[in-house]
C-alpha positions in Angstrom: -21.0 -46.6 31.1 -17.8 -44.5 31.4 -17.7 -43.8 27.7 -21.4 -42.2 28.0 -20.6 -40.3 31.0 -17.7 -39.0 29.6 -19.6 -37.7 26.4 -22.3 -36.2 28.9 -19.9 -34.2 30.4 -18.2 -33.1 27.4 -21.6 -32.4 26.0 -22.4 -30.2 28.7 -19.0 -28.4 28.6 -19.5 -27.3 25.4 -23.1 -25.9 26.2 -24.9 -28.9 24.7 -28.0 -30.5 27.0 -28.0 -33.6 24.7 -26.3 -35.5 27.6 -28.5 -34.2 30.6 -30.3 -37.6 30.8 -27.2 -39.4 31.3 -26.1 -36.9 33.7 -29.2 -37.3 35.8 -28.7 -41.0 35.7 -25.0 -40.4 37.2 -26.6 -39.0 39.9 -28.0 -42.4 41.4 -25.6 -43.7 43.9 -27.3 -46.8 44.1 -27.0 -47.7 40.5 -23.6 -46.5 40.8 -23.0 -49.0 43.6 -24.9 -52.0 42.4 -25.2 -51.8 38.4 -21.4 -50.2 37.9 -19.7 -51.7 40.8 -17.9 -48.5 41.2 -16.1 -47.5 44.5 -17.4 -44.9 46.9 -14.4 -42.6 45.9 -15.3 -42.8 42.3 -18.8 -42.6 43.0 -18.4 -39.1 44.8 -16.1 -37.8 41.5 -18.8 -39.0 39.2 -21.8 -37.2 40.9 -19.8 -34.2 41.4 -18.8 -34.2 37.9 -22.6 -34.7 37.1 -23.9 -31.8 39.4 -21.1 -29.7 37.7 -22.2 -30.8 34.2 -25.7 -30.0 34.9 -24.9 -26.6 36.2 -22.9 -25.9 33.0 -26.3 -26.4 31.3 -28.5 -24.6 33.7 -30.3 -27.5 33.9 -33.4 -26.4 35.9 -35.3 -29.7 35.6 -33.1 -31.7 38.1 -33.4 -28.9 40.6 -35.8 -31.0 42.8 -33.1 -33.8 42.9 -30.2 -31.5 43.4 -32.2 -30.3 46.3 -32.5 -33.6 47.6 -28.8 -34.5 46.9 -27.7 -31.3 49.1 -29.5 -32.4 52.0 -29.4 -35.9 52.1 -26.1 -37.4 50.4 -23.6 -39.3 52.6 -20.6 -37.3 50.9 -20.2 -33.7 52.3 -18.3 -33.0 49.1 -21.3 -34.0 47.0 -23.7 -32.3 49.5 -21.6 -28.8 48.9 -21.3 -29.2 45.1 -25.4 -29.9 45.0 -26.3 -26.9 47.3 -24.0 -24.6 45.1 -25.1 -25.4 41.9 -28.9 -25.3 43.4 -28.0 -21.7 44.1 -26.6 -20.8 40.8 -29.9 -22.4 39.1 -32.2 -20.8 41.2 -30.5 -17.5 40.2 -30.7 -18.3 36.0 
């Protein structure tokens, strides 16, 4: 999974939305914990990178998901980045 995540992030950095589906899956905290056995600190980092990647490709498809994360995620850092990305995407 890590290879897919890195590829999706690199595609986003290049301005390609080809990895958008993977970036959205990276926002599933439950799956990261249960299926991939990722630690809480790493989950936070993965989710923040995915949010930033989605913002880079101006993905408005995930706006409602980002709004949910901005309001409900247990991590203050993740909520903050999600909130900033929502603002950015609403302007775009």
